[in-house]
C-alpha positions, 0 to 999 in steps of 0.5 A, a space after each residue: 886906343 880910347 877916347 871917341 872925338 867927333 869933329 865937325 867942321 871944314 875940311 883944308 886941301 892943303 892938310 895943315 889946318 880944318 878936319 885934317 889936322 883934327 884927325 892926326 891931333 886925335 889920332 896921335 893923341 891916341 884917340 878916335 876921330 871922327 867927322 862931319 865935313 861942313 864945308 869944303 877948302 881950297 887952301 894952300 899956305 898962303 891962303 884961302 882959294 875957295 869954299 864950298 859948302 855942304 849941303 845941310 842936310 847931309 851934314 845933319 846926316 854925317 852927324 846923326 850917323 856917327 852918333 847914332 853908331 860908333 857914339 862920343 866922348 866928346 865932340 869939337 867944332 871948328 869952321 862952321 860959316 853959317 848961321 843955319 849951320 850952327 843951328 843944325 849942330 846944335 839941334 843935332 847934339 842935343 837929340 843924339 848927344 845930350 851929354 857930350 861934352 863939347 869944345 867949340 873953336 870959333 874959327 872965324 878968320 883963316 891965317 892967311 886973313 880969309 873970312 870965314 865967318 859970315 854975321 848971321 854965323 858970329 851971332 847964332 855962335 854966340 846964342 847956340 854954340 856958346 851955351 852948350 860949350 864945355 869949353 870955347 878956344 877963341 883966340 884974340 881977334 876971335 874974342 874982339 869979335 864975339 865979346 866987342 871988345 880989345 884984346 891986345 894986352 894980357 889985361 885985356 885977355 883977361 878981361 874978354 874971357 870973363 865977358 865970354 864966361 858971362 855969355 854962357 860957356 863953361 869955360 874960356 880958354 883964349 889964346 894968346 898968341 896973336 897978341 905980342 912979346 916973347 911969350 905965349 899966355 893962354 889964360 884958362 877960365 872957369 867959374 872954379 878959378 883961372 889958370 895960366 899956360 905960359 911957353 916961350 914963344 916960336 918965331 916960325 911961319 910955320 903956325 897953319 892949323 895951331 888953334 884947330 889942333 889945339 882945340 882937337 886935342 884938347 878934345 881928345 883928353 877930354 874926350 879920355 876923361 883927364 880933367 879940363 886942365 890937364 887936357 889943356 896942358 898936355 895939348 899945350 905941350 903938344 901943339 907946342 913941340 909940334 910947331 918946334 918940330 914942324 917940317 917947313 912945308 909951303 911959301 906961306 905958313 905952313 903946317 906942324 908936325 902932327 905926327 911928333 907923338 909917333 915913335 919912329 921904326 928901329 
C-alpha cells in the first residue's frame, strides 16, 4: 500500500458520500486514508436532514496531528461549510504541509438539493483554497457559483474552466455529469493544455457520492506519484465502473460500488 491521503471533509451517515466514500475510494485504489472531519451530517439517499459542525479547534487538531505524525502525499478537501473552517484549513496546510498537493472538491449542494455551503464559505473557497489548489474538481453547478458564468453546454463548460484557472487554481477538472446528453465529458485544463475524459452516460439513480469519490480517487493517484492526467484517467474509469456495478441501495440517489476493485474470495 502506498500513497497517504489526508481527507478534510464532512461525514455522510448513509456511507455513500463524504468521508465514508473518500476512505472507500482511497482504500480500493491501494492508498492510505487519514481524515479530519469538519462536519457530521444525518442523511439518507434522499437528502441531508441535519448538519452538526465540528468545533473549529478540533478540526485544526485533527489536521495537525495527522500531518505531524502520519504525514500526507496528497490532501483532499470536500464539504467545508463555513468560511472560518476554510481559513483554518488553509492555515494548517500552510504550517504543516506547505508543499503537499491539494485536491479541492468544492462540495456545495448535495445530490438531494440541500445547500452545503453558505455565501461566506463560497468567498473563502475562492480566495483561500483556489490559489493553493493543485486541482479543483467542480461540477457544472459548482462552476456556475464559483465563476458567475452559465454552464449548460460544452462551450460554456470550456469557458468556465478557463475562468477557474484564471482565479488561481493550477489545474481544473470541470465535470460534465450535470450537462445533458448521452455522453459525459469532463474537461481537464492546465496552463500546459486541455484534455477530455469522456464516457457513455449510465442512466441510473445510483450516483450519490460520485464527486467525492472521483476527487479522492484522483488524490490517491497524485499521492502515488502518477502524473495528473494519469490520475484523472484512472479515477474516471474507477468511478464509471463503480456506478455501473452499484448495489442499488436506498430509495433515492443510491451509493456506488466502491469495492469493485476488490477480488472476490475463491
